[in-house]
C-alpha positions in Angstrom: -7.8 -33.9 22.6 -6.5 -36.6 20.2 -6.9 -34.1 17.4 -4.5 -31.7 19.2 -1.9 -34.4 19.9 -1.9 -35.6 16.2 -1.6 -32.0 14.9 2.2 -31.8 15.2 2.6 -34.8 12.8 0.1 -33.3 10.4 1.9 -30.0 10.5 5.2 -31.6 9.6 3.6 -33.5 6.8 2.0 -30.4 5.5 5.3 -28.5 5.2 6.5 -31.2 2.8 3.3 -31.1 0.8 3.1 -27.4 0.3 2.6 -26.7 -3.5 0.9 -23.9 -5.2 -2.6 -24.3 -6.4 -3.6 -21.9 -9.1 -6.8 -20.0 -8.7 -9.1 -19.1 -11.5 -8.3 -15.6 -12.8 -10.8 -13.3 -14.4 -9.9 -10.5 -16.8 -8.4 -7.6 -14.9 -8.1 -3.9 -16.1 -4.9 -2.3 -17.3 -3.6 1.2 -17.3 -0.6 2.8 -18.8 2.0 5.2 -17.3 3.2 8.0 -19.6 6.7 9.4 -19.8 6.7 13.2 -19.4 9.5 15.6 -19.8 8.3 18.2 -17.3 6.9 17.5 -13.9 3.4 18.8 -13.2 2.9 21.6 -10.7 2.0 19.8 -7.5 -1.1 21.8 -6.4 -3.9 19.4 -6.7 -5.4 21.2 -9.7 -5.5 18.3 -12.1 -8.2 19.7 -14.4 -6.2 22.9 -15.0 -2.8 21.4 -15.6 -2.0 20.8 -19.3 0.5 18.0 -18.4 -2.5 15.7 -17.6 -4.8 16.6 -20.5 -3.1 14.3 -23.1 -3.0 11.3 -20.8 -5.9 8.8 -20.9 -7.4 8.1 -17.5 -8.1 4.8 -15.9 -11.8 5.0 -14.8 -14.7 2.9 -13.8 -15.1 1.5 -10.3 -17.2 -1.4 -8.8 -18.6 -1.3 -5.3 -18.1 -3.7 -2.5 -20.5 -1.7 -0.3 -23.2 -0.8 0.1 -24.3 -2.6 -3.2 -21.6 -5.2 -4.0 -21.0 -5.6 -7.8 -22.8 -2.3 -8.7 -20.8 0.5 -10.5 -19.5 3.4 -8.3 -22.1 6.1 -8.0 -19.6 8.9 -8.9 -17.0 9.0 -11.7 -13.4 8.6 -10.7 -10.5 9.3 -13.2 -6.9 8.4 -12.4 -3.8 9.2 -14.5 -0.2 8.0 -14.2 2.9 9.6 -15.5 6.6 9.6 -14.7 9.8 11.6 -15.1 13.4 10.3 -14.7 13.1 10.1 -10.9 9.4 10.5 -9.9 6.1 8.7 -10.4 3.1 11.0 -10.5 -0.6 10.0 -9.9 -3.5 12.4 -10.6 -7.0 11.6 -9.5 -10.2 13.5 -10.1 -13.0 12.4 -7.8 -16.1 13.8 -9.5 -19.0 14.5 -7.2 -22.5 15.8 -8.1 -23.0 17.0 -4.5 -19.6 18.5 -3.5 -21.3 20.1 -0.5 -21.7 16.6 0.9 -18.0 15.7 0.8 -16.8 14.5 4.3 -13.4 15.6 5.5 -12.8 14.1 8.9 -9.1 14.3 9.7 -5.8 15.7 8.4 -3.3 13.9 10.6 -0.6 11.8 8.9 -1.7 8.2 8.5 -5.1 9.0 10.0 -7.7 6.3 9.1 -9.4 6.9 5.7 -12.4 4.6 6.4 -14.9 7.2 7.6 -14.0 10.1 5.2 -14.1 10.7 1.5 -10.7 9.3 0.4 -8.6 7.8 -2.4 -6.0 5.0 -2.1 -3.8 3.4 -4.7 -1.7 0.3 -4.3 1.4 -0.7 -6.4 2.6 -4.3 -6.6 6.0 -3.4 -8.0 7.2 -7.0 -8.3 3.8 -8.1 -9.6 4.0 -11.1 -7.3 0.4 -10.8 -6.0 1.7 -10.6 -2.4 3.6 -7.4 -1.5 2.9 -3.8 -2.3 3.0 -0.1 -1.4 -0.2 1.9 -0.5 -0.5 5.7 -0.9 -3.7 7.5 0.1 -5.2 10.9 0.9 -8.5 12.7 1.6 -9.7 16.1 0.5 -7.6 17.7 3.4 -4.4 16.4 1.7 -3.2 14.0 4.4 -0.3 11.6 3.7 -1.3 8.0 4.3 1.0 5.2 3.3 1.8 1.6 4.3 3.2 -1.7 3.2 1.2 -4.8 2.2 2.9 -8.1 3.0 1.6 -11.5 2.1 -1.4 -10.1 0.2 -3.8 -9.8 3.1 -7.5 -9.9 2.6 -10.4 -8.5 4.8 -13.0 -10.7 6.4 -15.3 -8.4 8.4 -16.7 -5.9 5.9 -16.3 -2.4 7.1 -16.1 1.1 5.7 -12.6 0.4 4.4 -13.8 -2.5 2.3 -13.1 -5.2 4.8 -11.8 -5.7 8.3 -8.5 -6.9 9.7 -9.4 -10.4 10.7 -6.8 -12.7 9.0 -5.4 -16.1 9.4 -3.2 -17.0 12.4 0.1 -16.3 10.7 -1.0 -13.6 8.2 1.1 -10.4 8.3 -1.4 -8.2 6.4 -0.9 -4.4 6.4 1.9 -2.4 8.0 0.6 1.2 8.4 3.8 2.2 10.2 5.9 2.2 7.0 6.6 5.9 6.1 8.0 6.8 2.7 9.2 10.1 1.4 6.6 11.5 -1.0 4.2 14.5 -1.4 0.5 15.1 -2.2 -1.7 18.1 -2.8 -5.5 18.3 -3.1 -8.1 20.7 -4.4 -11.9 20.8 -3.6 -14.2 22.5 -6.1 -17.6 22.4 -7.7 -16.5 19.3 -9.7 -15.8 17.3 -6.5 -12.2 17.0 -5.4 -8.8 16.1 -6.9 -5.3 15.1 -5.8 -1.8 14.9 -7.2 0.8 12.5 -5.8 4.5 12.8 -6.3 6.2 9.5 -5.4 10.0 9.4 -5.9 11.1 6.1 -7.4 13.7 5.8 -4.6 10.8 5.5 -2.1 9.8 2.2 -3.8 11.4 -1.2 -4.4 11.2 -2.8 -7.8 13.0 -5.3 -10.1 16.2 -4.2 -12.1 14.5 -4.1 -15.6 14.1 -1.2 -17.9 10.4 -1.4 -18.7 8.1 -2.8 -16.1 4.5 -3.8 -15.5 3.2 -3.4 -11.9 0.2 -4.7 -10.2 -2.3 -1.9 -9.6 -5.6 -1.2 -7.9 -7.2 1.9 -6.4 -10.1 2.5 -4.0 -12.5 5.4 -3.6 -14.6 6.0 -0.5 -17.7 8.3 -0.5 -18.5 8.7 3.2 -22.0 10.1 3.0 -23.1 7.0 1.0 -20.8 4.7 3.1 -19.6 3.6 -0.4 -16.4 1.7 -1.1 -15.5 1.0 -4.7 -12.5 -0.4 -6.5 -11.0 -0.1 -10.0 -10.2 -3.9 -10.2 -13.3 -5.6 -8.9 -13.0 -7.4 -5.5 -15.3 -9.7 -3.6 -17.1 -7.8 -0.9 -15.0 -9.4 1.9 -11.7 -8.2 0.4 -9.5 -5.1 0.9 -7.3 -3.1 -1.4 -4.5 -5.4 -0.3 -6.0 -8.3 -2.2 -3.2 -8.2 -4.7 -4.0 -11.4 -6.5 -7.0 -9.7 -7.9 -5.3 -6.4 -8.9 -5.1 -5.0 -12.4 -1.9 -3.8 -14.0 0.1 -0.6 -14.7 2.1 -0.9 -17.8 5.0 1.0 -19.3 6.7 2.1 -16.1 10.4 3.0 -16.7 12.0 3.5 -13.2 15.7 4.4 -13.0 18.3 2.0 -11.5 18.1 2.1 -7.7 20.7 4.4 -6.2 19.4 4.9 -2.7 21.5 6.1 0.3 19.7 8.1 3.0 21.1 9.4 6.3 18.8 10.4 9.2 20.8 12.1 11.9 19.1 13.3 15.1 19.9 15.4 18.1 17.9 15.2 21.4 17.9 17.1 24.6 15.9 16.2 27.7 15.2 17.3 31.3 13.8 14.9 33.8 12.3 16.0 37.1 12.2 12.9 39.3 9.1 12.3 41.4 10.9 10.0 43.8 11.7 11.6 47.1 15.1 13.2 46.9 15.3 12.5 43.2 16.2 16.0 41.9 16.5 17.0 38.3 18.5 15.4 35.5 19.4 16.8 32.1 20.9 14.9 29.1 21.7 15.3 25.4 22.4 12.7 22.7 23.3 12.4 19.1 22.5 9.5 16.8 22.1 8.5 13.2 20.2 6.0 11.0 21.3 4.9 7.6 19.2 3.4 4.8 21.0 1.9 1.7 19.7 -0.1 -1.2 22.0 -3.1 -1.6 20.0 -4.2 -4.6 16.8 -2.6 -6.1 14.8 -4.8 -3.7 17.0 -5.4 -0.7 17.5 -2.6 1.8 20.1 -2.3 4.6 19.1 -0.2 7.6 21.8 0.7 10.2 21.2 2.6 13.5 23.5 4.0 16.1 22.5 5.3 19.5 18.9 4.7 18.7 16.2 6.8 20.4 12.4 6.8 20.1 11.5 9.8 22.3 8.9 11.0 19.7 6.8 7.8 20.0 3.5 8.0 21.8 3.3 6.3 25.2 1.4 3.0 25.6 -2.3 3.0 26.2 -2.9 1.6 29.7 -4.8 -1.7 30.1 -6.7 -3.3 33.0 -5.8 -6.9 33.8 -8.6 -8.9 35.6 -7.1 -12.3 34.8 -3.9 -14.2 35.5 -2.4 -14.1 32.0 0.0 -11.6 30.3 -1.2 -8.4 28.6 0.0 -7.6 25.1 1.2 -4.1 24.3 1.9 -3.4 20.6 5.2 -2.2 19.2 5.2 1.5 18.3 8.9 2.3 17.5 9.4 3.0 13.8 12.7 1.1 13.3 11.1 -2.1 14.4 7.8 -1.6 12.6 9.2 -1.3 9.1 9.0 -4.7 7.4 7.8 -6.1 10.8 5.4 -8.6 9.1 8.4 -10.3 7.5 9.6 -11.4 11.0 6.2 -12.7 12.1 5.9 -16.3 13.0 3.4 -17.5 15.7 -0.1 -18.3 16.7 -3.0 -15.9 17.6 -6.0 -18.1 18.2 -9.0 -17.9 20.5 -11.1 -15.0 21.6 -10.2 -12.1 23.9 -11.1 -14.2 27.0 -9.5 -17.4 25.8 -6.5 -16.2 23.9 -3.4 -18.3 23.3 -1.0 -16.0 21.6 2.6 -17.0 20.7 5.0 -14.7 18.9 8.4 -16.2 18.2 9.8 -12.7 17.8 8.5 -9.7 19.7 10.6 -6.6 19.1 9.5 -5.0 22.4 11.9 -7.4 24.2 14.7 -5.2 22.7 15.3 -2.0 24.5 12.5 -2.3 27.0 13.3 -3.9 30.4 11.1 -6.4 32.4 9.6 -3.5 34.4 8.9 -1.3 31.3 12.1 0.7 31.8 13.9 1.9 28.7 17.3 0.3 28.0 19.6 2.2 25.6 20.2 0.5 22.2 23.9 1.1 21.3 23.6 0.0 17.6 21.8 -2.3 15.3 21.2 -3.2 11.7 18.6 -4.9 9.5 18.8 -6.3 6.0 15.3 -6.9 4.5 13.5 -7.3 1.2 13.4 -9.6 -1.7 16.0 -11.8 -3.4 14.3 -13.4 -6.3 11.4 -15.5 -5.0 12.8 -15.3 -1.5 11.8 -12.7 1.2 14.8 -12.2 3.5 15.1 -10.5 6.9 18.3 -10.3 9.0 18.3 -8.2 12.3 21.0 -7.6 14.8 20.7 -5.3 17.8 23.0 -4.5 20.8 21.7 -3.0 24.0 23.7 -1.4 26.8 24.1 -2.4 30.5 21.9 -0.3 32.8 22.2 -0.5 36.6 21.9 -4.2 37.4 20.7 -5.1 34.0 23.3 -6.5 31.7 23.5 -5.8 28.0 22.2 -8.2 25.4 23.0 -9.2 21.8 20.0 -10.0 19.7 20.0 -11.7 16.3 17.1 -12.7 14.1 17.2 -14.5 10.7 14.1 -15.0 8.6 13.7 -16.4 5.1 10.5 -17.1 3.3 10.1 -18.7 -0.2 7.1 -17.8 -2.3 5.7 -20.9 -4.0 2.8 -19.4 -6.0 -0.8 -18.4 -5.4 -0.7 -17.3 -1.7 1.6 -20.2 -0.8 5.0 -20.1 0.9 7.4 -21.9 3.1 9.9 -20.4 5.4 12.1 -20.6 8.5 13.2 -18.3 11.4 16.0 -18.2 13.9 16.0 -15.9 17.0 18.8 -15.5 19.4 19.6 -13.6 22.6 22.9 -13.6 24.4 23.8 -11.8 27.5 27.0 -9.7 27.2 29.1 -7.7 29.7 30.5 -8.4 33.1 27.1 -8.6 34.7 25.8 -11.3 32.4 25.7 -14.8 34.0 27.7 -17.6 32.4 25.9 -19.4 29.5 23.1 -16.7 29.4 21.6 -17.6 26.0 18.3 -18.3 24.5 17.5 -19.6 21.0 14.3 -20.2 19.0 13.9 -22.1 15.7 10.8 -22.3 13.5 9.6 -23.6 10.2 6.3 -22.2 8.8 4.2 -22.5 5.7 1.1 -21.3 4.0 -0.9 -23.2 1.4 -3.4 -21.2 -0.7 -6.1 -23.4 -2.1 -8.1 -21.7 -4.8 -9.6 -18.3 -4.1 -11.0 -18.8 -0.6 -9.1 -21.5 1.3 -5.8 -21.2 3.2 -3.9 -23.7 5.4 -1.2 -22.3 7.7 1.2 -24.0 10.0 4.4 -23.7 12.0 6.6 -25.9 14.2 9.1 -24.3 16.6 11.5 -25.2 19.3 13.6 -23.2 21.8 17.0 -23.9 23.4 17.4 -22.5 27.0 20.1 -23.8 29.3 18.4 -25.8 32.1 15.2 -26.2 30.2 15.7 -29.3 28.1 12.9 -31.4 26.6 9.2 -30.4 26.2 10.4 -27.2 24.5 8.4 -27.2 21.3 5.3 -25.3 19.9 3.1 -25.8 16.9 0.1 -24.5 15.0 -2.1 -25.9 12.3 -4.9 -23.7 11.0 -7.5 -23.7 8.2 -9.1 -20.4 7.1 -12.1 -19.9 4.9 -12.7 -16.5 3.3 -15.8 -16.5 1.0 -18.0 -13.5 0.5 -20.9 -15.1 2.4 -19.0 -17.5 4.6 -15.9 -16.9 6.7 -14.3 -19.3 9.2 -11.3 -20.7 10.9 -10.3 -23.9 12.7 -7.0 -24.2 14.4 -5.1 -26.3 16.9 -2.0 -25.0 18.7 0.2 -25.9 21.6 3.2 -24.8 23.5 4.9 -27.3 25.8 6.1 -26.6 29.4 9.7 -25.7 28.5 9.0 -23.7 25.4 10.6 -20.4 26.2 11.0 -17.8 23.5 12.6 -15.1 25.5 12.7 -12.6 22.6 9.0 -13.5 21.9 5.7 -13.2 23.5 3.4 -15.7 25.1 0.0 -14.9 26.7 0.1 -18.1 28.7 2.5 -21.0 29.2 2.2 -24.8 28.7 -1.1 -25.1 26.8 -3.1 -26.9 24.2 -5.7 -24.9 22.3 -8.5 -25.8 19.9 -10.4 -22.9 18.4 -13.1 -22.5 15.7 -14.9 -19.6 14.2 -17.8 -19.5 11.7 -19.7 -16.5 10.3 -22.4 -16.0 7.7 -22.8 -12.6 6.1 -26.3 -11.6 4.8 -27.0 -8.5 2.8 -30.7 -7.9 2.4 -31.7 -6.1 -0.8 -34.2 -3.9 0.9 -35.2 -4.7 4.5 -35.6 -2.0 7.2 -32.5 -0.2 5.9 -30.1 -3.0 6.9 -26.7 -3.2 5.2 -25.5 -6.5 6.6 -26.3 -9.1 9.2 -23.4 -11.2 10.5 -24.5 -14.1 12.7 -21.5 -16.0 14.0 -20.2 -18.4 16.6 -16.7 -19.0 18.0 -15.2 -21.5 20.4 -11.9 -21.7 22.2 -10.8 -24.3 24.6 -7.4 -24.3 26.4 -6.0 -27.3 28.3 -2.8 -28.1 30.1 -0.9 -31.3 29.3 -2.7 -33.2 32.0 -6.0 -32.5 30.1 -7.1 -30.0 32.8 -9.4 -27.4 31.2 -8.0 -24.0 32.0 -10.3 -21.9 29.9 -13.3 -22.5 27.6 -15.1 -19.7 25.8 -18.1 -20.0 23.5 -19.4 -16.8 21.9 -22.7 -16.7 19.9 -23.5 -13.3 18.4 -25.1 -11.4 15.6 -24.0 -8.0 14.2 -26.8 -5.8 12.9 -25.5 -3.1 10.6 -27.6 -0.4 9.0 -26.7 1.6 5.8 -26.7 4.8 7.9 -23.7 3.5 9.9 -25.5 2.3 13.0 -24.5 -1.0 14.5 -25.9 -3.2 17.3 -24.2 -6.5 18.3 -26.2 -8.9 20.5 -24.4 -11.9 21.9 -24.1 -14.4 24.7 -20.9 -15.9 26.1 -20.5 -19.3 27.9 -17.3 -19.4 29.9 -15.4 -21.9 32.0 -12.3 -21.2 34.0 -10.0 -23.7 35.8 -7.9 -21.9 38.3 -5.1 -24.2 39.5 -3.5 -21.7 41.9 -5.0 -18.9 43.9 -4.2 -15.5 42.5 -4.8 -11.9 43.5 -7.1 -10.3 41.0 -6.7 -6.8 42.6 -4.7 -6.0 45.7 -6.2 -7.8 48.8 -8.8 -9.8 46.9 -7.9 -13.3 45.9 -9.6 -15.7 43.5 -9.5 -19.2 45.0 -8.3 -22.2 43.1 -11.2 -24.1 41.6 -13.6 -24.5 38.6 -15.9 -21.7 37.6 -18.7 -21.9 35.0 -20.7 -18.8 33.9 -23.0 -17.2 31.3 -22.7 -13.6 30.1 -24.8 -11.2 28.0 -22.7 -9.0 25.6 -24.1 -6.0 23.7 -22.4 -3.4 21.5 -23.9 -0.2 20.1 -22.2 2.2 17.8 -23.2 5.2 15.6 -21.8 6.4 12.2 -18.2 7.4 12.8 -18.3 9.5 9.6 -20.4 12.0 11.5 -18.9 14.9 13.5 -20.0 13.1 16.7 -20.2 9.3 17.3 -20.6 6.9 20.2 -19.4 3.4 20.9 -20.7 1.4 23.9 -19.8 -2.2 24.9 -21.3 -4.0 27.9 -20.7 -7.5 29.3 -22.8 -8.6 32.2 -22.7 -12.0 33.9 -20.9 -14.5 36.1 -17.3 -14.0 37.0 -15.0 -16.3 39.1 -17.9 -17.5 41.3 -19.5 -14.0 41.5 -20.8 -11.3 39.1 -19.3 -8.7 36.9 -20.6 -5.8 34.8 -18.1 -4.3 32.4 -18.9 -1.2 30.4 -16.7 0.6 27.8 -17.9 3.9 26.5 -16.1 5.8 23.7 -17.1 9.3 22.5 -15.6 10.6 19.2 -15.9 14.2 18.2 -14.3 16.3 15.5 -14.5 19.9 14.3 -13.7 20.0 10.6 -10.6 18.2 9.6 -8.3 19.9 12.1 -9.7 19.1 15.6 -10.4 15.5 16.7 -11.1 14.1 20.2 -11.7 10.7 21.7 -12.9 10.1 25.3 -12.9 6.5 26.5 -14.0 5.2 29.9 -13.8 1.5 31.0 -15.7 0.6 34.1 -15.7 -2.8 35.8 -17.9 -3.6 38.8 -17.0 -7.0 40.3 -18.5 -8.9 43.2 -16.9 -12.2 44.1 -16.7 -14.3 47.3 -13.5 -12.6 48.5 -15.0 -9.1 48.2 -16.3 -6.4 45.9 -14.4 -3.8 43.9 -14.5 -1.4 41.0 -11.8 -0.7 38.4 -11.9 2.3 36.2 -9.7 3.3 33.3 -10.1 6.7 31.5 -8.4 8.0 28.4 -8.7 11.4 26.7 -7.0 11.9 23.4 -7.0 15.3 21.6 -5.4 16.2 18.3 -5.2 19.5 16.4 -3.6 19.7 12.9 -2.2 23.1 12.2 -1.3 21.8 8.8 -1.2 18.2 7.5 2.4 18.1 8.6 2.2 20.1 11.8 0.3 18.5 14.7 -0.3 18.9 18.4 -1.5 15.7 20.3 -2.4 15.1 23.9 -3.1 11.9 25.7 -4.3 11.8 29.3 -4.9 8.6 31.2 -6.3 7.6 34.6 -6.0 4.1 36.0 -7.4 3.4 39.5 -6.1 -0.3 39.4 -2.5 1.1 39.5 -3.7 4.4 41.0 -2.0 6.8 38.7 -2.6 9.7 36.3 -0.5 10.2 33.3 -0.2 12.8 30.5 1.6 12.8 27.2 1.8 16.0 25.1 3.5 16.0 21.7 4.1 18.7 19.1 5.4 17.4 15.7 6.5 19.3 12.6 7.1 16.6 10.1 9.4 16.6 7.1 10.0 13.6 4.8 9.5 10.0 6.0 8.3 11.1 9.5 11.4 13.0 10.4 11.3 16.6 11.7 11.0 18.5 15.0 9.3 16.8 18.0 8.7 18.4 21.4 7.4 15.9 24.0 6.1 16.4 27.6 5.5 13.4 29.8 4.1 13.4 33.3 3.0 10.6 35.6 1.6 11.0 39.1 1.7 7.9 41.2 -1.2 8.6 43.5 -1.0 5.3 45.3 2.7 5.6 46.2 3.0 9.0 47.9 5.5 7.6 50.4 7.9 7.1 47.5 6.7 9.8 45.2 6.4 13.2 46.6 5.5 14.9 43.3 4.7 13.9 39.7 7.5 12.5 37.5 8.0 15.0 34.6 10.1 14.8 31.5 10.5 17.3 28.6 12.2 16.1 25.4 13.2 18.0 22.3 14.2 16.0 19.3 15.1 17.0 15.7 15.8 14.6 12.9 16.4 15.2 9.2 16.3 13.0 6.1 19.5 13.5 4.0 19.1 11.9 0.6 22.7 11.5 -0.6 21.9 10.7 -4.3 19.0 13.2 -4.7 
């Protein structure tokens, strides 16, 4: 525990010592963008279009899987051109076996890991940290996202790497949606695609002729092959911008970007509460997006509404700590990584998560009820070497809940190779006649990252909150070391949050803790052994104490992942757990877990088949001791698709628990169906059953998308509270129709 106590001092010293350390750079490929007077016809027919014939392609790819360092098995040619207002990308994915091309999904932003696909990334500021990703598959889907802080993969997956990152890393934001178009064509040659990306969709420096960072990735699903134009280590993703090549000769116009997104919404709510009746409503609202500078964007919103967003996936809580539900609302997801400061250490059973800012605190009440957002604004982007984020939101008073004024200020200074230092301020202030006197909460933080060579990173933050009546013991900190070599990956971190640390606009999985965690993994790729692609033996540890040195949770996980080249995986692990329960709590209604110490062993297994196939299975089972008794937990997921239009996912989680206070079972079922009429017209359904809360819910959505995820949305929600028939005499039903449109003022 002395290591944990001394970490705060080490973190403070580290912030003063942050300096960039240059990594060795190898020669990287370069491509050239050509100016053209006439735009190509956007139909995906690259080989037939004379516009592309005189432009030299960028070609040659190198695998990260299945055979790292080997050339891609099929030829890939990519050409770049631009007009006064649009950047064009043309790709020809040659394939000697076109009948083997896998097309698995045509939903917008659907995962490209388990399908034949192409992605390109532009580092428009050539800073090795931030970029824009655009991708598609042979069905012509629109896939885009933002890369922040140059994330890198650790667990090698079909996408070239997983999403395990350092404790403060922001990584990849899939929820960024730009205005652009793509068309594809499949033929005897393989498949091809043409992208039309308006310059106004991007952010870039105010210079006439520019060089951007560039890389592209091709997936060939039947070979489970991932290959990149600019060669990457096998543990890295496309977002490893420090290893990107370059795109030269880009001549974008000066940024003149003003977009309006007005919306209209109508709804009808049939209350399930006895005597509730029906309620109809209609609303108007508008969002505005304006480029203050070529790299700094102002977003304003009035009477904000997120009716089109899919409902949360329900979770089962068999512990005494808070569950985390991710943010899904588009306004808060754009540039969300910029506002990320916190700690995410430990395993699933011993997590110690702290987020200084958690946007779900805005517009969602303590019981999950929606609170109207009157207006808000965000200024975000780059100012020289600084990343800047300012956010202000105002919520309305609803019933007995008073309105709140929220403010967030974030600044981050880039220092060099994967290094940075920054600070953040978060504020909440109650407003209106219902707000108590002096109803405020503040949080302050300083954070930093130090990239050491190619494979080592140190991250840290120190934070403090200011809450009336909670003075002293109101700080939090993290110090973390991350290793990311192709064969070795690891992490060691210490974190703490003191008793009065209270980020009311943030998230904490538990209060008042000290946490030490460590993780180490060796990846082995046999050349030719029983069809294995990779073996991943690893071990992780997480211990959490209170400030009286009482061990609340200890979790040791020892495992090996066995992955075959045909996509099959088996994970075989054991867990050693300790729980220190200081106060008796009710795990389910009527069954308490008594205060005391519990020590148990568990057997954990995972089995999954190739998700690139039309039908796949994922099964996870954990069996062993649990709070003085026994538990068997099984999660089964069945994935099925019919062509690229119809996809389905059925998940069933079953927990069978037997402890001293009694026996019980908990089940959670989820069925998700999706049918793509076109890549921009989609019907989705989500049905859920939870016998812990004893309810059944359904969410049905029709979307007809236009630019930047605007368009027509028709949403039906129903929830049947089976366990509360005294209060609810019928299901609670809502029908919502929303229409939004992107108006580009300078188009």
